[in-house]
C-alpha positions in Angstrom: 0.0 0.0 0.0 1.3 3.5 -0.9 0.6 6.4 1.3 0.7 10.2 0.9 2.0 11.5 4.2 1.5 15.1 5.3 3.6 15.9 8.3 3.0 19.3 10.0 5.3 20.1 13.0 3.0 22.8 14.3 0.6 20.1 15.4 3.2 18.2 17.4 4.5 21.4 19.0 1.1 22.7 20.0 0.2 19.3 21.3 3.4 19.4 23.4 2.4 22.8 24.7 -1.1 21.5 25.5 0.5 18.5 27.4 2.6 20.8 29.5 -0.4 23.0 30.1 -2.3 20.0 31.5 0.7 19.0 33.7 0.7 22.5 35.1 -3.1 22.4 35.7 -2.8 19.0 37.5 0.0 20.3 39.7 -2.0 23.4 40.6 -5.1 21.3 41.4 -3.0 19.1 43.7 -1.3 22.2 45.2 2.0 20.7 44.0 4.4 23.5 42.9 7.4 21.2 42.6 9.1 22.0 39.3 6.1 24.0 38.0 8.4 26.8 36.7 10.2 24.2 34.6 6.9 22.9 33.3 6.1 26.5 32.4 9.4 26.9 30.6 8.8 23.7 28.6 5.4 25.0 27.6 6.8 28.4 26.6 9.4 26.7 24.4 6.8 24.5 22.7 4.6 27.6 22.2 7.4 29.6 20.7 8.4 26.8 18.3 4.7 26.2 17.4 4.3 29.8 16.3 7.4 29.5 14.2 6.1 26.3 12.6 2.6 27.9 12.1 4.2 30.8 10.3 6.2 28.4 8.1 3.1 26.2 7.4 0.9 29.1 6.3 3.7 30.9 4.6 4.6 27.9 2.5 1.1 27.6 1.4 0.2 31.2 0.7 3.4 33.3 0.1 5.1 33.0 -3.3 8.8 32.0 -3.0 8.5 31.4 0.8 11.9 31.2 2.5 11.8 29.2 5.8 15.3 30.3 6.5 14.5 34.0 6.5 14.6 36.0 9.7 11.3 35.8 11.7 10.4 39.5 11.4 10.8 39.4 7.6 8.7 36.2 7.4 6.0 37.6 9.6 5.9 40.9 7.6 5.4 39.0 4.3 2.8 36.7 5.8 1.0 39.7 7.3 0.9 41.5 4.0 -0.3 38.4 2.1 -3.0 37.5 4.6 -4.1 41.1 5.4 -3.5 40.5 9.1 -2.0 43.2 11.3 0.7 40.9 12.7 2.6 43.6 14.4 3.3 43.9 18.2 0.2 46.0 18.9 -2.7 44.0 20.1 -3.4 40.3 20.6 -2.9 37.7 19.5 -0.1 39.1 17.4 1.8 40.6 20.3 2.2 37.1 21.5 4.4 36.3 18.5 6.9 38.9 19.5 6.9 37.9 23.1 7.4 34.2 22.4 10.1 35.0 19.8 12.0 37.0 22.4 11.6 34.2 25.0 12.7 31.6 22.4 15.7 33.7 21.4 16.8 34.4 25.0 16.6 30.7 25.8 17.9 29.3 22.5 21.0 31.6 22.3 21.8 31.2 26.0 23.9 34.3 26.3 25.6 34.4 29.7 24.9 37.5 31.8 27.2 39.1 34.3 26.0 42.0 36.5 26.3 43.4 40.0 23.3 43.8 42.3 22.8 44.9 45.9 20.4 42.8 47.9 19.5 43.1 51.6 17.3 40.0 51.6 16.8 36.7 49.9 13.7 38.1 48.1 15.8 41.0 46.7 18.5 38.7 45.6 15.9 36.4 43.9 14.5 39.4 42.1 17.9 40.6 41.0 18.8 37.2 39.7 15.7 36.9 37.5 16.3 36.2 33.8 14.2 38.1 31.2 11.9 35.1 30.7 11.3 34.4 34.4 8.3 36.7 34.5 6.6 34.3 32.0 7.4 31.1 33.9 4.2 31.0 35.8 0.8 29.3 35.1 -1.0 32.6 34.4 1.4 33.8 31.8 1.6 30.4 30.2 -2.2 30.1 30.0 -2.5 33.6 28.5 0.2 32.9 25.8 -1.3 29.4 25.0 -4.7 31.0 24.4 -3.1 33.7 22.2 -1.3 31.0 20.1 -4.6 29.1 19.6 -6.3 32.4 18.6 -3.4 33.2 16.3 -3.6 29.8 14.6 -7.4 30.3 14.0 -6.8 33.8 12.6 -4.1 32.7 10.3 -6.0 29.6 9.0 -9.1 31.7 8.5 -7.3 34.5 6.7 -5.4 32.0 4.6 -8.6 30.1 3.7 -7.0 26.9 4.9 -9.6 24.3 6.1 -8.8 22.8 9.5 -8.7 19.3 8.1 -5.8 20.4 5.7 -3.7 21.4 8.7 -3.5 18.0 10.4 -0.6 15.5 10.1 -2.1 12.6 8.3 -1.5 9.7 5.9 -3.8 8.7 3.1 -3.3 5.3 1.6 -4.2 3.5 -1.6 -3.5 0.1 -3.1 -1.0 -0.1 -6.0 
C-alpha cells in the first residue's frame, strides 16, 4: 500500500504545549508546585516553536517564494501582507508572536549574563537574579500565551482560507 504523508510540526508542537499546560493544571489542582516553573518553561518553548512552525506552514502555502530560513520579522511581515492580518506587536494575538520569539531567542541563544546587584534579603536577591523570561514562567502567563497562540492559529488559517482538516498531520493510503 502506498501512502501520501502530510507531516506538519505545528501540530506536534502545539500538542506538546497542551500537554505541559495539562501537567501545570494538574499540579495546581494538587497544590504541588514542585518544578512548575520548569513545566512552564517547557510549555513556553513549545509555544514559541509552534508559532514558528505555524508561520512556516501558512507561509509555505500562501506566500510566493516562501523562505523558511529568512529571519522571523521578515517572514511575519510577508505573511501579514499576504493575509491582510495586522501581525505587528500591537494587540493580541499578534503581540504574543513577538513575546514568544523573544523568550525563544533568549533561551535558545543562552547568552551568559554578568552583572552586579545589591540585595538586603533573599527576596531582593531572587528578584535581582531573574532572567528576562522568568516573569513568564508561571501558570497565568503560560495560559495567556497558550490561548493567544490558539487564537493566532485560527486567525491565520481563517485569513489564509486553509480548512482545518488540511492542517493536520495525516497519511492517506491507496492500493498499488
